[in-house]
N, C-alpha and C positions, 0 to 999 in steps of 0.2 A: 500226552507223553512224548510224541514225536517232536512237538515244538519245544518241549523242555529237554530234549535229548536224553531221556531216560525215565525209568520208573520200574515199578514191580507190579505184576498181576499175580494173584494167587487164586486159582480156581478150586472150587470144592467139588470133589468127586465122592467117593465112598470106598470102603473096602471091596465093594462089588465092582470096582474098576480094575481089580486084579484077579478076581476069582469068579467062577460061575455059581449059580444058585438056582435050584429047580423052581419052577413056577414063576420065574421073575425075568423072562427074556427081555422085555422092554426096558425095565429098570437097569439090568446088568448091561445091556447094549448101550444105553445112554451114558452110563458111568464109564464104560470103556471108551466111548466117544469123547468124553471130557478129557481123559488122559491122552488120547491121540491128538486131539485139538491142541492141548497144552504143549505137547512135544513139537508139533509142527509149527505152531505160532512162535515158540521159543527160537526155533531155527530161523524163521523169517524175520524176527525183530531183534535178534541178539546184537547185530552190528549197529543198531540204532540206540543201544543202551537200555533196551527194555527187557527185563527178566520176567519169565513166565514159568510158574511152577503150579503143581496141583497137590492137594491134600486129600487123603482118603481116610476119613474117620471110620472107626468101627462102630459098634453099637454104643451110643452115648446116653448117659442118664439125662433124660429130659422130662418135662411135665407129661408129655404124651406117653412115654414109657412108664413113668411112675403111676399112671392111671391103670396100668395092666395089673392083673392078678399077681400076687407074690410068686406063685409057682412059674409063671411065664417069665417074670423078671429073672428069677434064679436060673431058669433054663437058658435064657439068652446070655446071661453072664457066664454060664458054664460052657458056652461055645468058645470062649476065649481062654488060652492057656493061663492068663493071669487070674482067671476066675472072677473077674469083676467087669463092670461096665466102665467105659471111659467117662471123663467129666468134660464139660464144655470148655472149662479153663485150660485143659490139656490141649485141646484143638486150637484154641485161641493163641496159646504160647507158640505153637508151631507156625501158625499163620503169621504172627507178629515177627518171628525170626525171619521167615522167608521174605516178608515185605521190607525188612530192615536192610541197612547197609552191611550188616554183619554177614549177610548171604550174598555179597556182591559178585561172587563168581559162581553162583548157583542158578542155573536156568535149564528148563526142559526136563525137570525131574518130577517124580511122583512120590510123595512121602505118605506113608500110612502111620496113623496113630490109633492102634487097634488092639492092643493087648495080645498081640501075636496071632491073631485069628488066621491070616492067610499063610502063616508059617507051617500050618498043620498039613 
């Protein structure tokens, strides 16, 4: 990217990059670290034309979660003000936008796609 004089990096964190969660100190610390690394790297590389952002998905409907009991899925969905789990496509759309030239003045930011989870 330095040789090309630009580019875009999108790091994947989690909603746990903006909130705490009991019994998850290592995971939450790691995700907060991704957000901090993103912001710091964005400052360091902005003048070289490299944009760096991070995305924090909420609970996303995946095969792993689909394997859980229905009451667990419903409980997790109920944690979100939207009352539903996110879809992988929703995360992908945000990542694609941030990686594209449409986000040419966007760097050092952390975007959640989370059904409103940390707004509570």
